[in-house]
BABANU-737526 format. One record per atom (N, C-alpha, C, O, CB): residue number from 1; atom name; x, y, z. Coordinates in steps of 0.05 Angstrom, whole numbers. Last residue first. Glycine has a CB too. Layout:
DONU  drenti  lumlo       u       v       w
DONU     NUM     CA       X       Y       Z
...
***
This chain:
DONU  drenti  lumlo       u       v       w
DONU     138      N   -1124    -244    -438
DONU     138     CA   -1139    -269    -448
DONU     138      C   -1135    -272    -478
DONU     138      O   -1145    -291    -489
DONU     138     CB   -1169    -267    -442
DONU     137      N   -1081    -225    -386
DONU     137     CA   -1090    -222    -414
DONU     137      C   -1104    -248    -422
DONU     137      O   -1097    -270    -414
DONU     137     CB   -1067    -216    -433
DONU     136      N   -1080    -193    -324
DONU     136     CA   -1081    -219    -339
DONU     136      C   -1093    -213    -367
DONU     136      O   -1112    -198    -370
DONU     136     CB   -1099    -241    -323
DONU     135      N   -1057    -152    -290
DONU     135     CA   -1066    -148    -317
DONU     135      C   -1065    -174    -333
DONU     135      O   -1052    -175    -354
DONU     135     CB   -1049    -127    -330
DONU     134      N   -1043    -175    -240
DONU     134     CA   -1023    -160    -256
DONU     134      C   -1031    -159    -285
DONU     134      O   -1015    -164    -303
DONU     134     CB    -995    -174    -253
DONU     133      N   -1072    -171    -180
DONU     133     CA   -1078    -178    -208
DONU     133      C   -1060    -162    -226
DONU     133      O   -1063    -137    -227
DONU     133     CB   -1109    -174    -215
DONU     132      N   -1029    -185    -124
DONU     132     CA   -1045    -166    -141
DONU     132      C   -1049    -178    -169
DONU     132      O   -1033    -193    -179
DONU     132     CB   -1033    -138    -143
DONU     131      N   -1036    -229     -75
DONU     131     CA   -1022    -226    -100
DONU     131      C   -1038    -208    -118
DONU     131      O   -1060    -216    -126
DONU     131     CB   -1015    -254    -113
DONU     130      N   -1030    -221      -4
DONU     130     CA   -1046    -219     -29
DONU     130      C   -1028    -216     -53
DONU     130      O   -1007    -203     -52
DONU     130     CB   -1066    -196     -28
DONU     129      N   -1001    -217      41
DONU     129     CA    -999    -242      26
DONU     129      C   -1015    -242       1
DONU     129      O   -1014    -262     -14
DONU     129     CB   -1007    -264      43
DONU     128      N   -1015    -169      64
DONU     128     CA    -987    -173      55
DONU     128      C    -983    -198      39
DONU     128      O    -964    -200      24
DONU     128     CB    -968    -174      79
DONU     127      N   -1067    -177      79
DONU     127     CA   -1061    -158      57
DONU     127      C   -1033    -163      46
DONU     127      O   -1028    -160      22
DONU     127     CB   -1066    -129      66
DONU     126      N   -1063    -209     123
DONU     126     CA   -1073    -221      99
DONU     126      C   -1067    -203      75
DONU     126      O   -1064    -213      52
DONU     126     CB   -1103    -227     101
DONU     125      N   -1047    -174     161
DONU     125     CA   -1028    -194     153
DONU     125      C   -1037    -209     128
DONU     125      O   -1021    -219     113
DONU     125     CB   -1024    -215     176
DONU     124      N   -1094    -144     168
DONU     124     CA   -1070    -131     155
DONU     124      C   -1050    -152     146
DONU     124      O   -1038    -149     125
DONU     124     CB   -1056    -111     174
DONU     123      N   -1124    -181     197
DONU     123     CA   -1133    -172     171
DONU     123      C   -1109    -160     155
DONU     123      O   -1106    -165     131
DONU     123     CB   -1156    -152     173
DONU     122      N   -1093    -185     244
DONU     122     CA   -1098    -209     228
DONU     122      C   -1106    -201     199
DONU     122      O   -1095    -211     180
DONU     122     CB   -1121    -226     241
DONU     121      N   -1096    -133     263
DONU     121     CA   -1070    -143     255
DONU     121      C   -1074    -168     237
DONU     121      O   -1059    -171     217
DONU     121     CB   -1054    -151     279
DONU     120      N   -1152    -131     274
DONU     120     CA   -1140    -114     254
DONU     120      C   -1113    -124     245
DONU     120      O   -1108    -123     221
DONU     120     CB   -1138     -86     265
DONU     119      N   -1153    -168     316
DONU     119     CA   -1167    -175     291
DONU     119      C   -1157    -157     269
DONU     119      O   -1154    -166     246
DONU     119     CB   -1197    -173     295
DONU     118      N   -1124    -140     354
DONU     118     CA   -1114    -166     345
DONU     118      C   -1126    -173     318
DONU     118      O   -1113    -183     300
DONU     118     CB   -1119    -188     365
DONU     117      N   -1157     -95     362
DONU     117     CA   -1130     -91     351
DONU     117      C   -1118    -118     340
DONU     117      O   -1105    -118     320
DONU     117     CB   -1112     -79     373
DONU     116      N   -1205    -124     382
DONU     116     CA   -1205    -108     357
DONU     116      C   -1177    -104     346
DONU     116      O   -1173    -109     323
DONU     116     CB   -1218     -81     363
DONU     115      N   -1202    -149     431
DONU     115     CA   -1199    -165     407
DONU     115      C   -1196    -149     382
DONU     115      O   -1185    -159     362
DONU     115     CB   -1223    -183     404
DONU     114      N   -1215    -110     468
DONU     114     CA   -1186    -118     466
DONU     114      C   -1182    -136     442
DONU     114      O   -1159    -138     433
DONU     114     CB   -1178    -133     493
DONU     113      N   -1269    -108     467
DONU     113     CA   -1255     -87     453
DONU     113      C   -1225     -94     450
DONU     113      O   -1212     -84     431
DONU     113     CB   -1259     -60     468
DONU     112      N   -1290    -177     457
DONU     112     CA   -1285    -154     474
DONU     112      C   -1271    -133     457
DONU     112      O   -1262    -138     435
DONU     112     CB   -1267    -161     498
DONU     111      N   -1301    -215     420
DONU     111     CA   -1315    -217     446
DONU     111      C   -1309    -194     465
DONU     111      O   -1322    -192     486
DONU     111     CB   -1307    -243     459
DONU     110      N   -1313    -223     350
DONU     110     CA   -1298    -213     372
DONU     110      C   -1315    -213     397
DONU     110      O   -1339    -212     396
DONU     110     CB   -1288    -184     367
DONU     109      N   -1306    -250     288
DONU     109     CA   -1322    -252     312
DONU     109      C   -1304    -243     335
DONU     109      O   -1282    -255     340
DONU     109     CB   -1333    -281     317
DONU     108      N   -1306    -225     220
DONU     108     CA   -1294    -236     244
DONU     108      C   -1313    -236     268
DONU     108      O   -1334    -223     267
DONU     108     CB   -1269    -220     251
DONU     107      N   -1296    -219     149
DONU     107     CA   -1313    -221     172
DONU     107      C   -1298    -233     196
DONU     107      O   -1280    -249     192
DONU     107     CB   -1338    -237     166
DONU     106      N   -1268    -172     109
DONU     106     CA   -1261    -197     123
DONU     106      C   -1278    -198     148
DONU     106      O   -1276    -182     166
DONU     106     CB   -1230    -198     130
DONU     105      N   -1274    -123      84
DONU     105     CA   -1289    -145      73
DONU     105      C   -1282    -172      86
DONU     105      O   -1289    -193      75
DONU     105     CB   -1284    -147      43
DONU     104      N   -1246     -89     120
DONU     104     CA   -1236     -94      93
DONU     104      C   -1248    -119      80
DONU     104      O   -1234    -135      67
DONU     104     CB   -1206     -96      94
DONU     103      N   -1277    -120     172
DONU     103     CA   -1256    -101     166
DONU     103      C   -1245    -108     138
DONU     103      O   -1237    -131     133
DONU     103     CB   -1233    -100     188
DONU     102      N   -1333    -132     210
DONU     102     CA   -1322    -136     183
DONU     102      C   -1301    -113     179
DONU     102      O   -1308     -89     181
DONU     102     CB   -1345    -135     161
DONU     101      N   -1359    -169     264
DONU     101     CA   -1344    -146     255
DONU     101      C   -1332    -153     227
DONU     101      O   -1323    -175     222
DONU     101     CB   -1321    -138     276
DONU     100      N   -1404    -188     313
DONU     100     CA   -1396    -192     284
DONU     100      C   -1383    -167     275
DONU     100      O   -1394    -145     277
DONU     100     CB   -1421    -199     266
DONU      99      N   -1391    -207     378
DONU      99     CA   -1398    -185     360
DONU      99      C   -1388    -192     332
DONU      99      O   -1365    -202     329
DONU      99     CB   -1388    -157     369
DONU      98      N   -1416    -254     427
DONU      98     CA   -1397    -245     407
DONU      98      C   -1408    -222     389
DONU      98      O   -1432    -219     387
DONU      98     CB   -1388    -268     389
DONU      97      N   -1434    -243     494
DONU      97     CA   -1443    -248     467
DONU      97      C   -1423    -238     447
DONU      97      O   -1413    -215     449
DONU      97     CB   -1471    -235     462
DONU      96      N   -1428    -261     551
DONU      96     CA   -1408    -250     533
DONU      96      C   -1415    -258     505
DONU      96      O   -1404    -276     493
DONU      96     CB   -1380    -261     540
DONU      95      N   -1467    -286     579
DONU      95     CA   -1470    -257     577
DONU      95      C   -1450    -245     558
DONU      95      O   -1453    -222     549
DONU      95     CB   -1468    -243     604
DONU      94      N   -1450    -339     578
DONU      94     CA   -1477    -332     568
DONU      94      C   -1480    -303     563
DONU      94      O   -1494    -295     544
DONU      94     CB   -1499    -342     587
DONU      93      N   -1402    -333     604
DONU      93     CA   -1402    -340     576
DONU      93      C   -1429    -333     563
DONU      93      O   -1430    -324     541
DONU      93     CB   -1395    -370     572
DONU      92      N   -1421    -323     656
DONU      92     CA   -1404    -303     643
DONU      92      C   -1403    -308     613
DONU      92      O   -1404    -289     597
DONU      92     CB   -1376    -304     654
DONU      91      N   -1448    -369     670
DONU      91     CA   -1464    -345     665
DONU      91      C   -1447    -324     651
DONU      91      O   -1458    -309     634
DONU      91     CB   -1474    -334     692
DONU      90      N   -1418    -425     635
DONU      90     CA   -1421    -407     658
DONU      90      C   -1438    -383     650
DONU      90      O   -1443    -378     626
DONU      90     CB   -1393    -397     667
DONU      89      N   -1457    -475     599
DONU      89     CA   -1434    -457     603
DONU      89      C   -1439    -439     626
DONU      89      O   -1462    -437     636
DONU      89     CB   -1428    -440     577
DONU      88      N   -1474    -543     604
DONU      88     CA   -1482    -515     607
DONU      88      C   -1457    -498     610
DONU      88      O   -1438    -506     624
DONU      88     CB   -1501    -511     630
DONU      87      N   -1491    -604     570
DONU      87     CA   -1473    -585     583
DONU      87      C   -1484    -557     585
DONU      87      O   -1501    -549     569
DONU      87     CB   -1447    -585     568
DONU      86      N   -1528    -630     540
DONU      86     CA   -1526    -638     568
DONU      86      C   -1508    -619     584
DONU      86      O   -1509    -618     609
DONU      86     CB   -1516    -666     570
DONU      85      N   -1519    -612     488
DONU      85     CA   -1543    -604     502
DONU      85      C   -1542    -610     532
DONU      85      O   -1554    -595     548
DONU      85     CB   -1567    -618     491
DONU      84      N   -1479    -623     452
DONU      84     CA   -1472    -613     479
DONU      84      C   -1496    -602     494
DONU      84      O   -1493    -584     511
DONU      84     CB   -1451    -591     477
DONU      83      N   -1503    -643     406
DONU      83     CA   -1483    -659     419
DONU      83      C   -1478    -650     448
DONU      83      O   -1473    -666     466
DONU      83     CB   -1457    -659     403
DONU      82      N   -1541    -620     371
DONU      82     CA   -1548    -624     399
DONU      82      C   -1528    -641     415
DONU      82      O   -1536    -653     435
DONU      82     CB   -1576    -637     401
DONU      81      N   -1528    -602     323
DONU      81     CA   -1534    -631     324
DONU      81      C   -1541    -640     353
DONU      81      O   -1546    -663     358
DONU      81     CB   -1510    -648     314
DONU      80      N   -1513    -550     332
DONU      80     CA   -1539    -555     319
DONU      80      C   -1547    -584     320
DONU      80      O   -1571    -590     319
DONU      80     CB   -1539    -546     291
DONU      79      N   -1486    -538     397
DONU      79     CA   -1483    -552     371
DONU      79      C   -1511    -556     359
DONU      79      O   -1530    -563     373
DONU      79     CB   -1469    -579     375
DONU      78      N   -1485    -475     429
DONU      78     CA   -1497    -502     426
DONU      78      C   -1495    -513     399
DONU      78      O   -1501    -499     379
DONU      78     CB   -1527    -502     434
DONU      77      N   -1467    -424     432
DONU      77     CA   -1448    -445     437
DONU      77      C   -1459    -473     433
DONU      77      O   -1444    -493     434
DONU      77     CB   -1437    -442     466
DONU      76      N   -1511    -389     427
DONU      76     CA   -1492    -391     405
DONU      76      C   -1473    -414     408
DONU      76      O   -1462    -424     388
DONU      76     CB   -1476    -366     402
DONU      75      N   -1560    -376     449
DONU      75     CA   -1548    -402     455
DONU      75      C   -1527    -409     434
DONU      75      O   -1525    -432     424
DONU      75     CB   -1570    -425     456
DONU      74      N   -1574    -327     427
DONU      74     CA   -1567    -328     456
DONU      74      C   -1555    -355     464
DONU      74      O   -1541    -356     485
DONU      74     CB   -1592    -322     473
DONU      73      N   -1544    -311     365
DONU      73     CA   -1563    -327     380
DONU      73      C   -1554    -328     408
DONU      73      O   -1530    -328     414
DONU      73     CB   -1566    -356     368
DONU      72      N   -1529    -244     344
DONU      72     CA   -1520    -270     354
DONU      72      C   -1543    -284     367
DONU      72      O   -1560    -272     380
DONU      72     CB   -1497    -266     374
DONU      71      N   -1545    -214     282
DONU      71     CA   -1550    -215     311
DONU      71      C   -1542    -243     321
DONU      71      O   -1547    -263     308
DONU      71     CB   -1580    -209     318
DONU      70      N   -1523    -170     229
DONU      70     CA   -1526    -197     241
DONU      70      C   -1529    -196     272
DONU      70      O   -1518    -179     285
DONU      70     CB   -1501    -214     234
DONU      69      N   -1559    -118     199
DONU      69     CA   -1539    -126     219
DONU      69      C   -1544    -154     230
DONU      69      O   -1566    -160     239
DONU      69     CB   -1540    -106     243
DONU      68      N   -1601    -108     167
DONU      68     CA   -1575    -111     154
DONU      68      C   -1554    -121     173
DONU      68      O   -1533    -130     165
DONU      68     CB   -1567     -85     142
DONU      67      N   -1667    -132     169
DONU      67     CA   -1645    -121     182
DONU      67      C   -1619    -126     166
DONU      67      O   -1616    -147     154
DONU      67     CB   -1642    -132     211
DONU      66      N   -1710    -159     147
DONU      66     CA   -1711    -131     148
DONU      66      C   -1688    -117     162
DONU      66      O   -1689     -93     166
DONU      66     CB   -1735    -123     161
DONU      65      N   -1701    -216     190
DONU      65     CA   -1715    -204     166
DONU      65      C   -1716    -174     169
DONU      65      O   -1724    -164     191
DONU      65     CB   -1744    -216     162
DONU      64      N   -1636    -222     219
DONU      64     CA   -1666    -220     221
DONU      64      C   -1677    -208     196
DONU      64      O   -1664    -191     183
DONU      64     CB   -1675    -204     246
DONU      63      N   -1587    -264     210
DONU      63     CA   -1595    -238     201
DONU      63      C   -1625    -237     200
DONU      63      O   -1638    -249     183
DONU      63     CB   -1582    -231     172
DONU      62      N   -1547    -294     261
DONU      62     CA   -1569    -295     243
DONU      62      C   -1575    -266     233
DONU      62      O   -1567    -247     247
DONU      62     CB   -1596    -309     257
DONU      61      N   -1488    -327     284
DONU      61     CA   -1502    -303     277
DONU      61      C   -1525    -309     258
DONU      61      O   -1523    -326     240
DONU      61     CB   -1483    -282     266
DONU      60      N   -1456    -372     291
DONU      60     CA   -1474    -364     313
DONU      60      C   -1491    -339     308
DONU      60      O   -1507    -331     325
DONU      60     CB   -1457    -358     338
DONU      59      N   -1451    -421     243
DONU      59     CA   -1448    -393     247
DONU      59      C   -1467    -384     270
DONU      59      O   -1491    -390     269
DONU      59     CB   -1454    -377     222
DONU      58      N   -1419    -484     251
DONU      58     CA   -1442    -467     249
DONU      58      C   -1435    -438     254
DONU      58      O   -1415    -432     267
DONU      58     CB   -1464    -476     268
DONU      57      N   -1398    -551     237
DONU      57     CA   -1391    -523     239
DONU      57      C   -1417    -506     236
DONU      57      O   -1434    -514     220
DONU      57     CB   -1370    -514     219
DONU      56      N   -1387    -614     266
DONU      56     CA   -1406    -595     254
DONU      56      C   -1396    -567     258
DONU      56      O   -1388    -560     280
DONU      56     CB   -1434    -599     264
DONU      55      N   -1359    -653     293
DONU      55     CA   -1345    -636     274
DONU      55      C   -1363    -618     258
DONU      55      O   -1354    -607     238
DONU      55     CB   -1330    -653     255
DONU      54      N   -1379    -681     336
DONU      54     CA   -1389    -688     308
DONU      54      C   -1376    -672     286
DONU      54      O   -1382    -677     263
DONU      54     CB   -1418    -685     306
DONU      53      N   -1344    -661     379
DONU      53     CA   -1354    -688     377
DONU      53      C   -1362    -697     348
DONU      53      O   -1352    -717     338
DONU      53     CB   -1378    -691     395
DONU      52      N   -1332    -608     374
DONU      52     CA   -1310    -626     376
DONU      52      C   -1319    -655     371
DONU      52      O   -1304    -671     362
DONU      52     CB   -1296    -624     402
DONU      51      N   -1363    -562     332
DONU      51     CA   -1367    -582     352
DONU      51      C   -1344    -602     351
DONU      51      O   -1338    -612     330
DONU      51     CB   -1395    -596     348
DONU      50      N   -1344    -495     319
DONU      50     CA   -1343    -523     310
DONU      50      C   -1346    -542     335
DONU      50      O   -1334    -537     356
DONU      50     CB   -1316    -529     296
DONU      49      N   -1365    -431     292
DONU      49     CA   -1357    -448     315
DONU      49      C   -1357    -477     304
DONU      49      O   -1370    -484     284
DONU      49     CB   -1378    -445     339
DONU      48      N   -1348    -371     259
DONU      48     CA   -1357    -399     257
DONU      48      C   -1347    -414     282
DONU      48      O   -1325    -410     291
DONU      48     CB   -1347    -413     230
DONU      47      N   -1325    -322     239
DONU      47     CA   -1350    -323     254
DONU      47      C   -1363    -351     252
DONU      47      O   -1386    -353     243
DONU      47     CB   -1369    -301     245
DONU      46      N   -1254    -328     248
DONU      46     CA   -1278    -332     232
DONU      46      C   -1303    -333     249
DONU      46      O   -1303    -343     272
DONU      46     CB   -1275    -358     216
DONU      45      N   -1209    -325     278
DONU      45     CA   -1226    -301     278
DONU      45      C   -1252    -305     262
DONU      45      O   -1270    -288     263
DONU      45     CB   -1211    -277     268
DONU      44      N   -1206    -392     297
DONU      44     CA   -1192    -367     294
DONU      44      C   -1210    -344     296
DONU      44      O   -1226    -342     315
DONU      44     CB   -1178    -366     267
DONU      43      N   -1256    -422     311
DONU      43     CA   -1241    -425     287
DONU      43      C   -1226    -399     281
DONU      43      O   -1232    -385     262
DONU      43     CB   -1258    -433     264
DONU      42      N   -1268    -450     375
DONU      42     CA   -1267    -426     359
DONU      42      C   -1249    -432     334
DONU      42      O   -1229    -446     337
DONU      42     CB   -1257    -402     375
DONU      41      N   -1306    -508     393
DONU      41     CA   -1280    -496     385
DONU      41      C   -1283    -471     369
DONU      41      O   -1300    -471     351
DONU      41     CB   -1263    -516     370
DONU      40      N   -1337    -543     445
DONU      40     CA   -1340    -524     423
DONU      40      C   -1313    -510     418
DONU      40      O   -1299    -503     437
DONU      40     CB   -1362    -502     429
DONU      39      N   -1343    -574     492
DONU      39     CA   -1339    -587     466
DONU      39      C   -1342    -568     441
DONU      39      O   -1348    -578     419
DONU      39     CB   -1358    -609     463
DONU      38      N   -1344    -548     539
DONU      38     CA   -1370    -559     529
DONU      38      C   -1368    -570     501
DONU      38      O   -1388    -575     488
DONU      38     CB   -1392    -538     530
DONU      37      N   -1292    -532     544
DONU      37     CA   -1303    -549     565
DONU      37      C   -1329    -562     556
DONU      37      O   -1336    -584     565
DONU      37     CB   -1307    -532     590
DONU      36      N   -1286    -496     502
DONU      36     CA   -1274    -523     499
DONU      36      C   -1285    -542     520
DONU      36      O   -1288    -566     514
DONU      36     CB   -1244    -521     502
DONU      35      N   -1311    -452     526
DONU      35     CA   -1324    -465     504
DONU      35      C   -1313    -493     499
DONU      35      O   -1328    -512     492
DONU      35     CB   -1322    -448     479
DONU      34      N   -1272    -441     565
DONU      34     CA   -1299    -447     573
DONU      34      C   -1314    -462     551
DONU      34      O   -1328    -482     556
DONU      34     CB   -1314    -421     582
DONU      33      N   -1227    -428     532
DONU      33     CA   -1226    -450     551
DONU      33      C   -1254    -459     559
DONU      33      O   -1259    -483     559
DONU      33     CB   -1210    -442     576
DONU      32      N   -1248    -382     506
DONU      32     CA   -1241    -406     490
DONU      32      C   -1239    -431     508
DONU      32      O   -1249    -452     501
DONU      32     CB   -1213    -401     476
DONU      31      N   -1254    -347     549
DONU      31     CA   -1278    -356     535
DONU      31      C   -1271    -382     519
DONU      31      O   -1287    -401     519
DONU      31     CB   -1288    -334     515
DONU      30      N   -1200    -338     559
DONU      30     CA   -1217    -349     580
DONU      30      C   -1242    -361     567
DONU      30      O   -1250    -384     574
DONU      30     CB   -1225    -327     601
DONU      29      N   -1183    -315     511
DONU      29     CA   -1171    -340     519
DONU      29      C   -1187    -353     541
DONU      29      O   -1189    -378     542
DONU      29     CB   -1143    -335     530
DONU      28      N   -1216    -267     508
DONU      28     CA   -1218    -288     488
DONU      28      C   -1207    -315     497
DONU      28      O   -1219    -336     493
DONU      28     CB   -1205    -279     462
DONU      27      N   -1249    -239     561
DONU      27     CA   -1223    -244     549
DONU      27      C   -1226    -269     532
DONU      27      O   -1236    -289     541
DONU      27     CB   -1201    -247     572
DONU      26      N   -1311    -207     548
DONU      26     CA   -1297    -229     560
DONU      26      C   -1271    -233     546
DONU      26      O   -1270    -232     521
DONU      26     CB   -1315    -256     560
DONU      25      N   -1363    -160     561
DONU      25     CA   -1339    -168     548
DONU      25      C   -1326    -190     563
DONU      25      O   -1329    -193     587
DONU      25     CB   -1320    -145     546
DONU      24      N   -1434    -174     562
DONU      24     CA   -1409    -164     574
DONU      24      C   -1385    -173     558
DONU      24      O   -1387    -193     544
DONU      24     CB   -1406    -172     603
DONU      23      N   -1501    -157     548
DONU      23     CA   -1476    -170     541
DONU      23      C   -1453    -158     555
DONU      23      O   -1452    -134     560
DONU      23     CB   -1472    -169     510
DONU      22      N   -1551    -136     554
DONU      22     CA   -1538    -146     578
DONU      22      C   -1511    -160     572
DONU      22      O   -1500    -173     589
DONU      22     CB   -1556    -165     592
DONU      21      N   -1567    -113     506
DONU      21     CA   -1578    -139     514
DONU      21      C   -1563    -151     537
DONU      21      O   -1563    -175     539
DONU      21     CB   -1577    -157     490
DONU      20      N   -1519     -67     512
DONU      20     CA   -1534     -80     491
DONU      20      C   -1542    -108     500
DONU      20      O   -1525    -126     501
DONU      20     CB   -1518     -82     466
DONU      19      N   -1487     -51     556
DONU      19     CA   -1513     -38     551
DONU      19      C   -1531     -53     531
DONU      19      O   -1555     -52     532
DONU      19     CB   -1509     -11     542
DONU      18      N   -1438     -77     555
DONU      18     CA   -1458     -86     574
DONU      18      C   -1485     -75     568
DONU      18      O   -1505     -87     575
DONU      18     CB   -1450     -80     602
DONU      17      N   -1396     -61     526
DONU      17     CA   -1418     -73     511
DONU      17      C   -1441     -81     530
DONU      17      O   -1461     -91     520
DONU      17     CB   -1408     -97     496
DONU      16      N   -1357      -8     532
DONU      16     CA   -1373     -26     549
DONU      16      C   -1398     -37     535
DONU      16      O   -1418     -23     533
DONU      16     CB   -1380     -12     574
DONU      15      N   -1360      32     481
DONU      15     CA   -1348      32     507
DONU      15      C   -1367      15     525
DONU      15      O   -1389      23     533
DONU      15     CB   -1345      62     518
DONU      14      N   -1350       5     415
DONU      14     CA   -1367      15     437
DONU      14      C   -1352      15     462
DONU      14      O   -1332       1     466
DONU      14     CB   -1392      -1     440
DONU      13      N   -1343      14     348
DONU      13     CA   -1328       8     372
DONU      13      C   -1343      21     396
DONU      13      O   -1348      45     396
DONU      13     CB   -1299      18     370
DONU      12      N   -1397     -11     308
DONU      12     CA   -1381      12     319
DONU      12      C   -1366       2     343
DONU      12      O   -1375     -16     357
DONU      12     CB   -1399      36     326
DONU      11      N   -1422     -40     260
DONU      11     CA   -1406     -49     281
DONU      11      C   -1388     -27     291
DONU      11      O   -1365     -24     282
DONU      11     CB   -1389     -74     272
DONU      10      N   -1449     -21     217
DONU      10     CA   -1465     -28     240
DONU      10      C   -1449     -39     262
DONU      10      O   -1461     -48     282
DONU      10     CB   -1486     -48     232
DONU       9      N   -1408     -10     179
DONU       9     CA   -1422      12     192
DONU       9      C   -1439       4     216
DONU       9      O   -1443      20     233
DONU       9     CB   -1439      27     172
DONU       8      N   -1346     -43     184
DONU       8     CA   -1374     -46     177
DONU       8      C   -1390     -25     192
DONU       8      O   -1386     -21     216
DONU       8     CB   -1385     -74     184
DONU       7      N   -1290      -4     173
DONU       7     CA   -1305     -20     191
DONU       7      C   -1333     -20     183
DONU       7      O   -1344       1     174
DONU       7     CB   -1302     -10     220
DONU       6      N   -1229      -2     140
DONU       6     CA   -1257       6     139
DONU       6      C   -1272     -14     156
DONU       6      O   -1268     -38     154
DONU       6     CB   -1268       7     110
DONU       5      N   -1169      14     177
DONU       5     CA   -1187      -4     162
DONU       5      C   -1215       7     161
DONU       5      O   -1224      23     178
DONU       5     CB   -1186     -31     175
DONU       4      N   -1124      69     163
DONU       4     CA   -1144      55     181
DONU       4      C   -1162      38     166
DONU       4      O   -1170      45     144
DONU       4     CB   -1161      76     197
DONU       3      N   -1066      54     124
DONU       3     CA   -1089      70     130
DONU       3      C   -1108      54     150
DONU       3      O   -1106      29     152
DONU       3     CB   -1105      79     104
DONU       2      N   -1001      38     152
DONU       2     CA   -1024      31     136
DONU       2      C   -1048      49     143
DONU       2      O   -1050      58     166
DONU       2     CB   -1031       1     140
DONU       1      N    -942      76     152
DONU       1     CA    -964      64     167
DONU       1      C    -988      60     149
DONU       1      O    -994      76     132
DONU       1     CB    -972      82     190
***
């Protein structure tokens, strides 16, 4: 069995994210459908969103001055080019703020505690495809 992954210190597994800024957990597949309805696509586990209309990609997280922990924008689903300004997402999506998580130096975006095991599997699958540095000589 592989050792437990190292988790970024500011991203602890929490019981019910509802306490932090009113955020609630949301099933990833439901959230993905809601975001697609307003023209936004998730890019796998990457902490990046993409507009279906203009193909712009953006990170929904910002790092406030003096802070080490990224914080999500409350309008994280809105395209920076304003393509989907006329659309509005459900209240559930507005409250389901993504969490920034780093495991073994791989960043990810999760929406519920149920995402954590899947993200861990994704990170572990990448380890199996790594090619170790076999003492390159110059």
